[in-house]
C-alpha positions as CSV (number, residue, x, y, z in Angstrom):
1,M,154.2,63.6,187.5
2,N,150.7,63.1,188.7
3,E,147.7,61.6,186.9
4,H,146.4,65.1,186.0
5,D,149.5,66.0,184.0
6,A,149.4,63.0,181.8
7,I,148.3,63.4,178.1
8,P,144.9,61.9,177.8
9,S,144.7,59.0,175.4
10,P,141.8,58.7,173.1
11,T,138.8,57.1,174.7
12,P,136.8,54.5,173.0
13,S,134.0,57.0,172.5
14,H,136.3,59.4,170.6
15,E,137.5,56.6,168.4
16,G,133.9,55.6,167.7
17,Q,132.9,59.2,166.7
18,D,135.9,59.4,164.4
19,R,135.0,56.1,162.7
20,R,131.3,57.2,162.3
21,R,132.4,60.5,160.8
22,L,134.8,58.7,158.4
23,L,132.2,56.2,157.4
24,G,129.7,59.0,156.9
25,R,132.1,60.9,154.6
26,L,132.8,57.7,152.6
27,L,129.1,56.9,152.3
28,L,128.4,60.5,151.1
29,G,131.3,60.3,148.6
30,F,130.0,57.0,147.3
31,V,126.4,58.3,146.9
32,F,127.8,61.4,145.0
33,V,129.8,59.2,142.6
34,A,126.9,56.8,142.1
35,A,124.4,59.7,141.4
36,T,126.8,61.3,139.0
37,G,127.4,58.1,137.2
38,L,123.6,57.4,137.0
39,A,123.0,60.9,135.6
40,F,125.6,60.5,132.9
41,T,124.2,57.0,132.1
42,L,120.7,58.4,131.7
43,V,121.9,61.1,129.4
44,Y,123.8,58.6,127.3
45,V,121.0,56.1,127.2
46,T,118.3,58.6,126.4
47,E,120.3,60.4,123.7
48,D,118.6,59.7,120.4
49,R,121.5,58.9,118.1
50,T,119.2,58.3,115.2
51,L,118.7,62.1,114.9
52,D,121.1,64.5,113.2
53,A,122.7,67.2,115.4
54,S,120.3,69.8,114.0
55,Q,117.3,67.6,114.7
56,R,118.5,67.1,118.3
57,R,118.9,70.8,118.6
58,A,115.3,71.4,117.3
59,R,113.9,68.8,119.7
60,T,115.6,70.6,122.6
61,D,114.2,73.9,121.4
62,I,110.8,72.4,121.1
63,R,110.9,71.1,124.6
64,K,111.8,74.5,126.0
65,L,109.0,76.2,124.0
66,E,106.5,73.6,125.2
67,G,107.6,74.4,128.7
68,M,106.8,78.1,128.1
69,F,103.4,77.2,126.8
70,K,102.8,75.1,130.0
71,S,103.9,78.1,132.1
72,H,101.3,80.3,130.1
73,H,98.7,77.6,130.9
74,R,99.5,77.7,134.6
75,L,99.3,81.5,134.7
76,M,96.3,82.1,132.4
77,G,94.3,78.9,132.9
78,R,94.4,77.9,129.2
79,F,96.8,77.3,126.3
80,P,96.9,79.8,123.5
81,T,94.7,79.0,120.5
82,Q,96.4,78.0,117.3
83,E,95.5,81.4,115.9
84,E,97.2,83.1,118.8
85,G,100.3,81.0,118.3
86,F,103.4,82.5,119.9
87,T,101.8,85.9,120.3
88,P,100.9,85.5,124.1
89,L,104.5,84.4,124.8
90,I,105.9,87.4,123.0
91,Q,103.5,89.8,124.8
92,A,104.5,88.2,128.1
93,R,108.1,88.8,127.1
94,L,109.0,85.2,127.4
95,L,110.1,85.4,123.7
96,E,111.3,88.3,121.6
97,R,109.8,87.0,118.4
98,V,108.6,83.8,116.8
99,P,111.5,81.3,117.2
100,V,113.1,79.7,114.3
101,D,114.5,76.1,114.0
102,P,118.1,75.3,113.2
103,W,117.3,75.5,109.4
104,G,115.9,79.1,109.8
105,H,112.2,78.2,109.5
106,P,109.7,79.3,112.1
107,Y,108.5,76.8,114.6
108,V,104.8,75.9,114.3
109,Y,102.4,76.0,117.3
110,W,99.7,73.4,116.6
111,M,96.6,73.1,118.8
112,N,93.6,70.9,118.3
113,G,91.2,71.1,121.2
114,S,93.2,70.0,124.3
115,T,96.0,68.5,122.3
116,G,98.9,70.7,121.2
117,A,102.5,70.6,120.1
118,V,105.3,72.8,118.9
119,V,106.6,71.4,115.6
120,S,109.6,71.9,113.2
121,Y,108.9,70.9,109.6
122,G,112.6,69.9,109.3
123,A,115.2,71.1,106.8
124,D,112.8,71.7,103.9
125,G,110.4,73.7,106.0
126,K,107.4,71.8,104.6
127,P,105.0,69.3,106.3
128,G,105.9,65.7,105.8
129,G,109.2,64.4,104.7
130,A,111.9,61.9,105.8
131,G,115.4,62.1,107.0
132,L,116.5,65.7,107.6
133,D,113.2,66.8,106.1
134,A,111.1,64.9,108.7
135,D,108.7,66.8,111.0
136,L,109.9,66.9,114.6
137,S,108.2,67.4,117.9
138,S,109.5,67.1,121.5
139,G,109.2,63.3,121.2
140,G,111.3,63.1,118.0
141,V,110.3,62.4,114.4
142,L,106.5,62.6,113.7
143,A,104.7,60.0,111.7
144,A,103.5,61.0,108.3
145,G,100.1,62.7,108.4
146,W,100.3,63.3,112.1
147,G,98.3,66.6,112.0
148,E,95.5,65.5,109.7
149,P,92.0,65.1,111.0
């Protein structure tokens, strides 16, 4: 048997490449697990457990609707007026009709100059109120008299 017939043993450079590859995979796995844990932690910490499930659903809907109004602003260069309300979003086929909150009441588009909001008047469908009847925006429960001049 001559030296060319021998099975080559791993050279130090192959071992080093294997270690680097293994460390890279371990690091990638660690980063993935850490990012997933951080994402779940953020969801848990930011969940507003002072709101009822219907109120949380309304707040989620409101955030989506506000995103649609922002898209309209980017495309058209302005927000719809309060009088136009949801009509431009319906005409652009972003919505089929004026959306309703979890209690069956239409969401309200409120605009005052450059400040606007999408609002649910809560379970009773009337401005003001507390508990399940409280007014809601994307930020949560609105203070009494929030829309007054």
